[in-house]
N, C-alpha and C positions, 0 to 999 in steps of 0.2 A: 490423365486429364491435365490440361494446361493450367498452370498456376501463375499468378502475378497480379496485375491490376485488374480489378473486377469492373465489368460494364455496369452492373447494378449493385448497389449496396444499401442495406437497410440500416438506418441510423436510429438509435434509441434517443429520440428528441428530448425527453425529460432529462436523461443523463447528460446530454450535450448542454442543455440549459443550465443544469446545476453546476457543471464545470465552469461555464462562462460566467455565471453569477459569482461564484467563489473567486474566480480570476480577477474580475473587475473590482470586487470588494477588497481583494488583497492589494491591488494597485492603489486604490484610494487610501487604504490604511498605510501603505509604504510611504506615500507622499506626505500624509499627515504626520507620521512618526519621524520621518527623516528630514523634513524640510529645514528645521532649524540647524541640524548638524551639517547638512549640505551647504546651507547659506554661510555658516561660519568657515567651512573648509574650502569652498569653491566659489563663494559669492553667487551661487545659483541654487535656489531651493529645490529645483527639479532634477538635480544631478542623478540621484538614486532612482527617482521615478523613471527617467529616461532609460537607464540601464535595465531596470526591471521590465519596462514595457517592451524593450527590444527582445529580451528573452521570452516574454509572454507571446509576442508575435511569432517568434520562431517555434515556440511550443504549439501554438494553434495550427500553424502550417504543418508541423510534423504529425499532429494528431489526425488531421484530415487526410494526409498522405497515407498514414498507417491504416486508416479505416478503409482504404481502397486496396490494401495488400492482403492477400490470403495468409492467415497466420501460420499455415503449414510450412511456409518458406522459412520460418524461424527454426524449424528442425535442423536445417543445414547450417545454421549459425550458432546453435546451442554450444557445441564443444569449442569452436574457435573463440566465441565470445567469452566463455568461461576462462579459457587459457589466457586471453589478453587481459582479463580482469586480474587474474592471479599474478601475471608478470608485472602489471602496473602496481599492484599492491606490494610486490617485492621491491620494485624500483623505488618506491617512496622511502623505504627503509635504508637505501644506500646513501651513505654520507655524501653530501654535496649535490645529490640529485633531488631528494625530497625537500620541500620547503617547510620549515618549522615556524609555527605561530601559536602563541598561547600555551606553550609547553608540549605541543603535540606536532608530529610530522605527518600531515594528512594530504598535502597538496603536491602536485607537479606543475611546474611552470614552463610554458613554451612561448617565450616572448611576453606579449600582453595577454596571452590565453592561459587560463588556469584550469586544472582538472583535478577533481577529487576522486581517486580510483574507488573508494568505498561506495560511492553512489553508483558507479558503473557495476560494481560487484553485486549490488542488490538486483539490478535488472538481469545480469548474467546468471545469477543463481536461480532466479525464478524461471527463466527460459530453459535452463538446463534441466532443472528438476521436473518441470512440467512435461518436457519432451521425454525424459527418461522414465519417470514414474508413470506417465500416461501410457506408455507402451509396455509396462511391466505390471499392470494392475493385478493379474492373477497370481503374481509372485510376491505381492506386498505382504510383509510379515516374516518372510524367510530371511535367513542370514545372508543369502546371496544378494539381497537388496538392502537389508538394514545396515550391514557393515560398510558397503560402499557409500551409502547415504551419510552415515556418521563421518566417514573419512573425508568426503568432499566438503561437507558442511564445516568440519573442524578446520580444514586447511584454510578456507576462505575466512571463517570467523577468527581463527588464530592470527592471521596476518593483520586483521583489523584491530584486534586487541593489542597487538604489539605497537601500534602507531603512537599512542594509545587512543582508542575511541570505543569505549565500552558501550555507549548508547547505541551506536550503529551496530555493534556486534550483537546486542540484545535484539534489535530489530531483525537482523538476519536469522538469528536462531528461531525467533517466533514465526517468521515467514516460512522457514524450512520445515518446522514441525507442523504448521498448519497445512502445508502442501502435502506432507506425508500422511497426515490424517485424512485429508480430503481425497487422497488417492485411493483410500480403502483400508488403511491400517485399523486394527482392532483397538478398542478403547484402552485395554490394558497395556498394549505396546506403546501407544501414544502417551499414556500416563507414566510409564517407566522412562521413556526418553525425556519427557517433560520434567520429571523429577530429577533425573541426572543433570539436565541442562540447568535447572534452578540451583542445584547444589554448586555446580561449577561457577555460575555467574555470581552467586553469593560469596564464594571463596575469593573470586577476583575482586569483588567490591570491597571486601574487608582487608585484602592483602596489602593494598596501598593506603598509606595514612590519609592522603588527600581525598581518596574516594570514600573512605570511612567517614571522614569529617563532613563531606558533602551530604552523605546519607543521614548523619545525625542532625545536621543543621536543617535539612529538609523536614525532618520530623519535628524539630523544635528550633525554628530560625531565630527566636529571641534569645537563645543561649549564646549567640555570637552575632549581635545585631550590627556591629560595625565592620565585619569582615565577611565571613562565609554566609551569614544569614541576611546580609544587606539587600541583595537583589530580590530574594523571596519576600522580604518584608515590604519593599517598595512596590512589588507587584500586587500584594494584598492591599496596600494603600490605594493603588490605582483602581483596582476593582471596587473598593469601597467608595471612593470618590465618585465613581460613575453612577451609583444608585440604580434606580429602576430603568431610567431612560438616558443616562449619560449627560455629560457636560456639553455635548455638541461636537460634530465632526470638526477637527482642527483646534478645538478649544480645551483639550486636555492639558493638565498642568504637570503631571508626573514626568512627561517626556522632556521637559525643560531642565535637564541637568540632574534630576533625581533618579530616574530609572535607567539602569545600565543597559546598553544595547537596545534602545527602544524600537528600532525598525528591524531587528532580527530576533534574538532570543525572547524579548519581552513584548513582541508586537500584539499578542493577545491581551496582555494587560492594558496596553494603550487602547485597544479596541473596546475593552470593558469600561475604561475611563471615559471614552468619548461617546460610545453608543449604549452604554449601560448594560444592565442584565438582559434587557430585551434583545439588544444586538448580539450579545454573546450567545444567547440561546438560539438565535437565528442561525448563527454560524455552526453551532453544534448540530442542530437539526438538518442543516444542509449537508454536513458530512455524513450523518446517519442515512439521509436519503441517497447520497452518493453510493454508500455501501450497499443499500437495498437494491438500487438499480443495477449495480455491478453484479450482484448475485443473480438477478433476473437474467442479465445477459449471459452469465455463465451457464445457467440452466438451459439455455437454448443452443449450447455448443453442439457441434456435430460429433465430437469425439472427446475422450478424456483429456487429451492434451489441451484442446481448446477450452474446456471447462476449467482446468487448473490455471491456465494463463489468464483467463478473463476474471477469475475469482480472486486474483491477487493484484499486483500493481498495474497490470495491463488492462484492468477494468476501467482505468482512466482514459483509455483509448476507445471512445464509443463506437460500437459497431464493427470492431476489427474482425474481418473474416466473415461477416454476416452477408454473404453474397446472395441476393435474391430474397425470396420470402422466408418466413420462419419455418424451420424444419419440423416435420411431424415425427412423433415417436416411431421407433423402429424395433424390429424383433430383437436386435442385439443390444438394446439399451441396458441389459443387465450388467454390461461392462462399464457403464458410465458412473459418474460420481454418485455416492449414496444419496445425497440430497436430491438429485434429479429423480432417482427411483422413488423416493418417498413422495415427492410432488406429483409424479405421474400416477402412482397408485391412488393417491387421495383424489385426484381429479377424475379418474375413471370411475371409482366407486361412488363419488358424489354425483356424477352425471347419471349413473344407472339408478341410484337411490331416488333421485328426483324424477325418474321416469321420462327423461328426455328422449325424444325419438332419435333414430340413428343419424339423421341429418344434422342434429345438434352436436354430435360428437366431433372431436378434432379431426378424425379421419373416417368419413362415412362409409368408405368401402370395406372397412375392417371392424365395424361396430360389434358384430357377433364375437369375433376373436377377442376383442378388448373386454367384453363382458366376461368371457370365459377366463381370460388372464386375470381379471380383477378377482373373480371368485376363487380361482385356484390359488392366487397369492394370499388372499385373506385366510383361506382354509389351511394352507401350508403353514402360515405363521401361527394359526391357532393350534395346529398339531404340535408345533415345536414349543 
């Protein structure tokens, strides 16, 4: 079957709407939080807004282009993309090649263009694991899968830790473990790998004095209010000043020299200061809705690879690979993600229990078979 750009694509419009709302709210907050800094540095309060808007426009274009591309094409890019990410992560560590800032070497510079390989590694690891685990679902849990999974994840995460960037490394570990579990790993295997990862991360956190100090001051920022705890305390002040409904967009006070990095690390505190508890809750609810819609998209995937891709970072690309109408359940759905199986069984049993006629089922031509499958599944689970 020919793959590439699709003639018809089904978009998840609520997901697209949530992404765009978050995008434009983010642009508004970047302008509000960075205006005074940009004015002081460049005599133009919209400097950072212009840069962010350019990347936003590029991202929107990439999102809609990706939504027209069959995600199966990513299978051919999985290994090359991972190799490129590993090579770039290694290049960052070469003296004179990587750019050091803030005590860490995380960037590569190509003239005016900068690249952070750890961000590319997130995408590369997701694509690779989704492609690999999606095609090996029946072997999940065996050492032939578990050992290579640990090896690949350790290589990518290890290079990120050396930069050092423990925060991104933790994100990579969480994503990898979540994909391994979603691919069909047993709970005890997931718990064992998760426990091992937690011990290693904790050891890395306490091995370096500055990491341990950050952890301690996060738990009690007032123990060192003038140094390590200063930013956390100022963020709490900003959220407190916002109250229920905020001081008004652009009217926050903490960003005027009190709050470090107001338009990057501390932008949520600026949002809470200006839009209050109500605005902060709206943002949290929008992200929860984004995750919910992303899971719904994953449940409609045609195969395990698509489900794993859409259920992680690529869920931000609405409708990727959803060519034509929604797919109906098939006989081989037992190989799909466990969450899809649960949803399918519940829907079939609920439809039969309510006495819906065959034409109300998702696939009228196979209503009898679905009833039989429903009862046999329930009976089988009861026997076990």
